[in-house]
N, C-alpha and C positions, 0 to 999 in steps of 0.2 A: 504493500500500500504506500510505502515511502519511495519516492523517486530518488535516484542517486544524488541529484542536486536540486532539492526543492528551493523555490525562490521565496522572497518575502511575500509575494502575492498569495502563495499557497498558505503561508502562515496566517495571513489576514483573512483569507477565505474560510480557513478552518475555525478561526476563533471569533470572527465578527458575528457569525450566526449565533454563537453562544451569548454574546453580549446583547444582541437584539432581543433574544427571548428571555433575557434577564437571569441567566444561570450563574453569572459571576457578579458579585456585589462590588461595584466600583463607584466611589463617590468622592467628589472634591468640590471645594469652594475657593473663590479668590483668596490667595494668601494662605491657604490651608493645604497641607500635604494630602495627597490622595489616600483614602482608606481602602484597603484591599482585603477582601475576604474570599475564602474558598467557595466553590460552587456548593450550594446547599444540597444538591442532588448527589454529591459524592458520598459513598457509604462510609460508615465508621469501620475501622479494622476490627476483625474478630480473630482470636487466636485459633490455631489449628494444632492437631496432635502430630507427633512424629517429626517435629522440627528441631534439629540440633546440628552442631558442627561449625565449620569455619567457611567464610566467604572471603574472596580476594577481589579487590577492585583496583584496576590499573588504567590510568588514562588522564583525562583532562584536569589541569590545574584550576581552571575556572570553576569546576564542579567539586573541587577538593573539599571545601567546607560543607557543601551540600551533601556529599556522600557521607561525610563524618557525622553530620546531624541526623541523616536518615539511619545510620548505623546505631547511633545512641538511642534514638526513639524506638527503633525496632528491637533493640536489646532490652527495653523495658518490658516487652511482651515475652521475650525469650532470653533470660539472663545468661544462659550458657552458650549462646551464639556469639561468635567473634567475627568482626569484619575488619580485615586488614586493608588499608588504603594507601595507594601510592599515586600521587598526582604530578607527573612530570610533563604532561602534554598529551593532547588527543592522539598524536601519531603513535604513541606507545600502546594504545588500546588494542588495535587489530593484531599485532604480533603476540600480545599477551593472551588474547582469546584463542588464537591459532595454536599456540604452544600449550595452552591449558594452565598457564600460571595464574590466570585470572578468570573468574566466572562473570564479572561485571566489567564492562568497558565504557565508562563515561566519556563522551565526546562533545565538544562545543561546536562541532560541524558535522555534516553527514560524512559517512565513509566515502572515500574516493573509489572510483571504479576499480583501480588496481588493487586496493585493499580488499574490496568485496571479492574480486577474482581470486586473490591469494587464499582467502578463507574458503571459498567454494572449491578450489582445487584440493584443499586438505580434506574437507568434510563431505563434499558432494551436494551441498545446499548452501544458501546464502545466510549470512548472519541476520539476526532479528534486531532491528533498531526501534527503540521506544522513545517517543517524544515525551520527555519527563516533565518539562517546564519551559518557560519562555524567558528570554533575556533581551534587553535592549543594550547592545554593545555600545558602551559610552566612550565618547572622546572627552577625556578629562583634562582640566587645567588646574593650576593652583587656585586655592579659594580666593586669593586676592586679585586674580586676573579679571578685568572688567569686560572681556569679550562677551558679546551678547548673542552672536550667531555666527556659524560658519556654513558655507555651502559644501556639498560633496566635492565640487571642483576645487575649492580651497583646501579641503582636507587632503585631497590627492596631491595638490601642489606643495603642501607642507611636508608630507611623508614620503612622496615618491619622486624619483628622478625621471620617471617615464611620462608623467602628466597625461595619462590616457583619457582623463575626463575633459581635456582640451583647455585647461586654464592657460591664460596668456603668458604667465611668467612663473618662474620658480619663487616660492615664498620662503624667505629665510628670516624675516624680522616681523615683529608684531605690528609695526607701522603699516606693513603691506596688507594687513587685514583690518585696518581702520583705527588702531589704537593710537592715542595721542600722548603728548607730554613725555614723561620718563620712559614710557613703554615703547615709543615709536621706533627708536633705533636699537632696541634690545634684540639680540639674536634669539630665535626660537630654539629651545633645547628639546630634543626628540627622545621619547622613551617608547619602547615597544616590547613585544615578546620574541622569543627565539623560534626557529623554524619547526621545532617539535610541537609547537602549540597550535591547537585548532583555531584559537582566536587570531593568531598570526595569519593563518591560511584564510579564514573568513574575511578578515579585514583586507588582506591582499586582493582577494577576489572581488569583494563588493565596493570597498572604498578606493582601491587603486586599479580596478579593472585588470587585475593580474599583472600590473606593472611592477617594476623593481623598487624595493625600498631604498631610500637614501643610505649611503654609507654611514652617515652621522647618527642614525637611529641607535640608541643604546639598548641593545637587546637584553631583556631580563628573563630569568628562569621561571618567574611566576608573576601572577597578577598583583599580588601584594607588594612585590618589589617595584612594579611600575607605579603604583599609587604612592608608595613611600618616596620614590624619586621625585614625583610631582609635588609632594608635600614640602620637601626641603628645597626644591629649585623653583623659585618664584616665576621664572620665565619658561617653564617647561610645559609640554603637552604630551599626552600619551593616550593609550586606549586599553580598556579591559571590560569585562562583564560588569553590569550595573551592581551586582551583588558585592563588589569590592569597594563601593563608594564609602568614603570616610568624611569626617568634618574638615579634613585638610585639603580636599579637592572639590571641584564642581564640574558637573557634566554640562558640556556646551550644547545648546539647542542646535539642531542640524536642519538645513534646507536641502531638499533633493537636488534642486537646481537654483541658479540665480533668479530672483523674482518670485520664487515660491515661498510659502510660509515656513518659518522656522518651527520645528517641532521638538519638544523636550523628550528626554529618555524616560518616559513614564509608561506604566502598564497600559493605560488607555490607548496611547499612541502605538505601542508595540502590538497590541491586539488588533488595532485597526489597520496596521501596516503603514501608517503615515510617518512613523519614525524610520528613516532609511536603513538603519542597521539592526532591525529586529531579527530574531532568530529563535529556533527551538534549541534546547539543550537535550542531548540524546543519552540513553544508556543502551549499549549494545550487548546482546547475550547470544550464546550458542544454543539455539532451540532446534533440535532435530524434528523434522516434520513427522507427525503421526506418533510421536513418542511422548510419554508423560515426563514432565519436568521433575527434577529433584525437588522434594518438598521444601527444603530451605530456600532454594532459588525462587521457586514459585511463590512462596509466601512473602519474600522480600520484595519482589516485583509487585505483587498485589498490594502490599503496604504502601509503596510509592504512590499508588493511584487512589488512596483513600483520603478522607478528610484530614486525618492526622498527617499523612505523608505530604499532602499539598500545603498544609499549614507550615511544615518545615521549609518548603520552598519560599513562602513569604518571609519567614523568620530569617532566611539567609539573604534576603534582598532581591530575590528573583520573583517571577510572576507565575501563578499556578495555571494549570490547564483545566478547562471545564470538564464536566462529567462526560460530555459527548466524545471528547478526544480520549479521555481515560478509558471509556468502554471500547473504543477502536483499538487502543494499544493492548488492553487485556485480552481482546479476542485473538491476538497473535500467539497467545500462550496455549490455545486449544489445539 
């Protein structure tokens, strides 16, 4: 049911219907942060018998905290279950699933065709990708930065030497995007992720149109490192999942093109697809067609798509999926 490269429009189509029929509670007022609640139709988790053992999760750094919180909450139902988590980047998930060193492969991007092919060559069937939650990949700046909006063309010209969005010039100073005074001549300091990261790949594909990153981008091993870099460098800019937002940084509103409205990295805009860098966060598993799943794996995945599991998503700063999507994902376990 998941294409190898779903676009933002697919995410919007999937979720906008849920918003229209009111299955996700989303409310905001001027000057008030949006209040987000899980879909009231999501079931509460109920414990099952015969669940014990250890699970290993290897993959996305973006989802590292989310996997940890899921493990902690799941452990309250099954105190003897242990979840081991390693989050060094989405590209580490497919090899771990293929080798059997991990049963859970969190990824902040869809698997590439080559990764799916390698899995299928080993097992004779494709991996199962589960849309676990929604992210607005944020372009962050230091909290003191007064920038009010950037276009996707400007983001591309800031981070990429290819400028495939067609911006007229290379952007290297804050004055080139309209800042005045002390900011005008300040060089823009660039922070990003390393190539093992799904966020690196997603940003490269969608923000840079698969252009090349500038050599000046300071590649970080994790999202927390990106945000920390922006916190201490007043003139820096970087990108990471919205779940890593802190008081030291601010997400810049983004316009799809010059002359179009600037949209903030909020749940409402991510669900509607109006925020240009909206995406699903995935958990990939090895599910053999026609065979029953291991009880521990089955129950952990079921827990992810319950009210308690999606409350964890909100707690970590990401956005929950509606019950309609949860049901679609759970149907893949049959």
